[in-house]
C-alpha positions as CSV (number, residue, x, y, z in Angstrom):
1,X,-0.2,0.1,0.0
2,X,1.5,3.4,-1.4
3,X,1.6,6.2,1.2
4,X,2.3,10.1,0.2
5,X,4.9,12.1,2.2
6,X,6.5,15.5,1.4
7,X,9.4,14.8,-0.3
8,X,12.0,14.1,-1.4
9,X,13.6,11.3,1.3
10,X,14.8,12.5,4.5
11,X,12.1,15.1,5.3
12,X,10.6,14.6,8.8
13,X,7.5,13.0,7.1
14,X,9.4,10.5,5.6
15,X,11.1,9.3,8.8
16,X,7.6,9.9,10.9
17,X,6.4,7.5,8.1
18,X,9.0,4.9,7.8
19,X,9.3,4.4,11.4
20,X,5.5,4.4,12.3
21,X,4.2,2.5,9.4
22,X,7.0,0.5,8.1
23,X,4.6,-1.7,5.9
24,X,3.7,1.2,3.7
25,X,5.7,2.1,0.7
26,X,6.7,5.7,0.8
27,X,5.8,7.8,-2.3
28,X,7.2,11.4,-2.4
29,X,4.9,14.1,-3.3
30,X,5.8,17.9,-3.8
31,X,3.4,19.4,-1.8
32,X,0.7,19.0,0.7
33,X,-1.9,19.8,-2.0
34,X,-0.5,17.0,-4.2
35,X,-0.7,14.4,-1.5
36,X,-4.4,15.2,-0.8
37,X,-5.2,15.3,-4.8
38,X,-3.6,12.0,-5.0
39,X,-5.8,10.8,-2.2
40,X,-9.1,12.1,-3.6
41,X,-8.2,10.5,-7.2
42,X,-7.6,7.1,-5.4
43,X,-3.8,7.0,-7.0
44,X,-2.6,6.7,-3.3
45,X,-4.2,4.9,-0.6
46,X,-2.7,6.8,2.3
47,X,-1.0,10.2,3.1
48,X,0.7,11.7,5.9
49,X,0.6,15.0,6.8
50,X,1.9,16.9,9.7
51,X,-0.8,19.1,11.5
52,X,0.6,20.8,14.4
53,X,4.1,21.4,16.3
54,X,4.8,22.1,20.0
55,X,6.9,25.2,19.2
56,X,5.2,26.9,16.2
57,X,1.7,25.3,16.8
58,X,-0.9,24.4,13.9
59,X,0.2,23.8,10.3
60,X,-2.4,26.0,8.7
61,X,-2.1,24.9,5.2
62,X,-2.9,21.6,6.2
63,X,-5.9,22.5,8.5
64,X,-7.2,24.6,5.8
65,X,-7.1,21.6,3.5
66,X,-8.9,19.1,5.5
67,X,-12.0,21.1,5.1
68,X,-12.1,20.1,1.5
69,X,-11.8,16.3,1.9
70,X,-15.0,14.3,1.2
71,X,-14.2,10.4,1.4
72,X,-10.8,10.7,3.3
73,X,-10.6,10.8,7.2
74,X,-7.7,10.8,9.8
75,X,-6.5,6.9,10.3
76,X,-3.8,7.3,12.8
77,X,-1.9,9.9,14.8
78,X,1.8,9.9,15.7
79,X,3.8,12.3,17.5
80,X,7.3,12.7,16.3
81,X,10.5,14.2,18.1
82,X,12.2,16.7,15.6
83,X,15.6,17.5,15.8
84,X,17.0,20.2,13.6
85,X,20.9,20.4,12.5
86,X,22.3,22.8,10.4
87,X,24.5,21.4,7.3
88,X,26.4,22.7,4.4
89,X,29.2,21.6,2.1
90,X,32.1,22.5,4.2
91,X,30.9,21.9,8.0
92,X,31.8,25.4,8.6
93,X,29.7,28.6,8.8
94,X,32.2,31.2,8.2
95,X,31.3,31.5,4.6
96,X,27.4,31.0,4.8
97,X,25.3,33.7,3.9
98,X,21.8,31.8,3.4
99,X,20.0,29.3,5.3
100,X,17.6,26.9,3.4
101,X,14.7,25.2,5.0
102,X,11.0,24.7,5.1
103,X,9.0,27.6,6.8
104,X,8.1,25.6,9.9
105,X,11.6,24.3,10.4
106,X,13.2,27.9,10.1
107,X,10.6,29.1,12.7
108,X,11.7,26.4,14.9
109,X,15.1,27.6,14.9
110,X,14.7,31.4,14.5
111,X,15.9,32.1,17.9
112,X,19.1,30.0,17.6
113,X,19.6,31.7,14.1
114,X,19.0,35.0,15.0
115,X,21.6,35.0,18.2
116,X,24.2,33.0,16.3
117,X,24.0,34.1,12.8
118,X,22.2,37.3,12.7
119,X,23.6,38.1,9.3
120,X,22.2,35.3,7.4
121,X,19.0,35.3,5.1
122,X,16.5,32.9,5.5
123,X,15.0,31.3,2.2
124,X,12.1,29.2,2.2
125,X,11.8,25.7,0.9
126,X,9.1,23.0,0.1
127,X,11.0,20.7,2.6
128,X,13.6,20.3,4.9
129,X,15.2,17.5,2.6
130,X,14.5,19.7,-0.6
131,X,16.5,22.4,1.3
132,X,19.7,19.9,1.7
133,X,19.7,19.1,-2.0
134,X,19.6,23.0,-2.7
135,X,22.4,23.7,-0.6
136,X,24.6,20.8,-1.6
137,X,24.2,22.3,-5.1
138,X,24.7,26.0,-4.3
139,X,27.8,25.5,-2.4
140,X,29.6,27.1,0.8
141,X,27.8,30.2,1.1
142,X,24.3,28.0,1.6
143,X,23.2,26.0,4.8
144,X,20.3,23.8,5.3
145,X,18.1,23.1,8.6
146,X,17.2,19.3,8.3
147,X,17.4,16.1,9.8
148,X,20.8,14.1,10.3
149,X,19.3,11.7,7.9
150,X,18.7,14.2,5.1
151,X,21.8,16.1,5.6
152,X,24.3,13.2,5.5
153,X,22.1,11.7,2.4
154,X,22.7,14.6,0.3
155,X,26.3,14.7,1.0
156,X,26.5,17.7,3.3
157,X,28.4,18.0,6.6
158,X,27.2,19.1,10.0
159,X,28.0,22.4,11.0
160,X,25.7,22.6,14.2
161,X,23.7,20.0,15.9
162,X,20.3,20.5,17.7
163,X,19.5,24.0,16.7
164,X,15.8,24.0,17.7
165,X,14.7,26.3,20.2
166,X,12.5,24.1,22.0
167,X,14.3,20.8,23.3
168,X,10.9,19.3,23.5
169,X,10.5,20.0,20.0
170,X,7.7,17.7,18.6
171,X,5.3,17.4,15.4
172,X,1.8,15.5,15.4
173,X,1.5,13.9,12.1
174,X,-1.9,12.2,11.0
175,X,-2.3,9.2,8.5
176,X,-5.2,10.0,6.1
177,X,-7.2,7.2,3.9
178,X,-10.5,5.9,3.4
179,X,-12.6,3.7,5.8
180,X,-13.7,4.5,9.1
181,X,-11.5,3.1,12.2
182,X,-13.2,0.9,14.6
183,X,-13.3,2.0,18.2
184,X,-10.3,0.9,20.4
185,X,-11.0,2.1,23.8
186,X,-8.4,4.9,23.6
187,X,-9.5,7.1,20.8
188,X,-9.6,10.7,19.7
189,X,-12.1,12.3,17.5
190,X,-11.3,15.5,15.3
191,X,-14.0,17.9,14.3
192,X,-14.4,21.3,12.9
193,X,-17.4,23.7,12.6
194,X,-18.6,27.0,11.9
195,X,-21.4,29.3,13.0
196,X,-24.2,31.3,10.8
197,X,-24.2,34.0,12.9
198,X,-21.5,35.8,15.3
199,X,-23.3,35.8,18.6
200,X,-22.4,36.1,22.2
201,X,-21.8,32.9,23.7
202,X,-21.8,30.7,20.6
203,X,-18.7,29.1,21.2
204,X,-19.3,28.9,24.9
205,X,-22.4,26.8,24.3
206,X,-20.6,24.3,22.5
207,X,-17.8,24.0,24.7
208,X,-20.4,23.8,27.7
209,X,-21.9,20.5,25.8
210,X,-18.5,19.0,26.0
211,X,-17.8,19.8,29.9
212,X,-21.4,18.9,30.8
213,X,-20.6,15.2,29.3
214,X,-17.1,15.4,31.0
215,X,-15.2,14.9,27.5
216,X,-11.8,16.0,27.7
217,X,-10.9,18.3,24.9
218,X,-7.2,17.9,23.8
219,X,-7.2,20.8,21.1
220,X,-9.1,23.8,20.3
221,X,-7.8,26.5,17.4
222,X,-9.6,28.7,15.1
223,X,-9.0,29.6,11.4
224,X,-10.6,32.3,9.4
225,X,-13.5,31.2,7.4
226,X,-11.8,33.5,4.3
227,X,-15.2,35.2,3.8
228,X,-15.8,38.6,6.1
229,X,-13.5,39.6,8.8
230,X,-14.3,37.9,12.2
231,X,-16.1,34.5,10.8
232,X,-14.0,31.9,11.8
233,X,-13.8,27.8,12.0
234,X,-13.4,26.2,14.7
235,X,-11.2,23.0,15.0
236,X,-11.6,20.8,18.1
237,X,-10.1,17.3,18.9
238,X,-11.7,15.6,21.8
239,X,-11.4,12.1,23.6
240,X,-14.0,9.5,22.5
241,X,-15.0,7.7,19.4
242,X,-18.0,9.0,17.3
243,X,-19.5,5.6,17.4
244,X,-19.4,5.3,21.0
245,X,-21.9,6.9,23.7
246,X,-22.4,9.7,24.3
247,X,-20.4,11.1,21.4
248,X,-23.1,10.6,18.6
249,X,-25.4,12.5,20.9
250,X,-23.2,15.5,21.2
251,X,-22.5,15.3,17.5
252,X,-26.1,15.6,16.5
253,X,-26.5,18.9,18.8
254,X,-23.4,20.3,17.0
255,X,-25.2,19.8,13.9
256,X,-28.2,21.8,14.8
257,X,-26.2,24.8,16.7
258,X,-23.7,25.3,13.9
259,X,-23.8,26.2,10.2
260,X,-21.8,23.3,9.2
261,X,-19.9,20.4,11.1
262,X,-16.8,18.7,9.5
263,X,-16.0,15.3,11.2
264,X,-12.4,14.4,10.2
265,X,-12.5,11.0,12.0
266,X,-12.0,8.8,15.0
267,X,-8.4,7.2,15.5
268,X,-6.3,5.8,18.3
269,X,-4.5,8.4,20.4
270,X,-0.8,9.0,20.2
271,X,0.4,8.0,23.8
272,X,4.1,8.4,23.4
273,X,6.4,10.3,21.0
274,X,8.4,8.4,18.3
């Protein structure tokens, strides 16, 4: 079974996929959107995407894309420890003028780079592994932020190790595919919703439903609805499976109280980071 990931080889998506789901065949994709499109047209059975990081928060482009999914749901989640390293062709930083990486990786190392190399210009790349390939091609004035695997696989030398600002840096990935997962007893459900009108207490009334049933929320975030200013879509993850009581009743109430309810799936909770 093939699984799409943000490539090329050596990206954190690739490493998380290989460690968590070794039975799946990795297929490199150039963007998150390509992964989702191939899932929708059934040219891929699965796709792995990052949804949030413990330092930088939500991967907003992925969150927004989940709203467009039709038959695709979350199958699994994993938490992966992220260790960033700085690479270039020489292993020295004296000539470096540019540092390349995925925007999330650069943000997770911004404090280190600002303190130690304030003169360098940061350049966004589609992926951390792609950044290594570019740095190898461009020479000693360029460095890349990436995993140890990606740097060495691209023939680069380590200039600095563990440069992430947060030593507890972790990213949560979700595995997307077709078909609902059966309850396991330790599940999580992911949803999103929006309101027809902006009224006082609208969000409170939704949250109170979960509180009344003593349902634990593990995540709540908002994203602009991309219509008028002040209109938002709220993303919530909570403990429990949509097929187990009292969740079906809660979801029915949410359908009545919201303009639109999105259900991204129920899946086993990730208990320990890889």
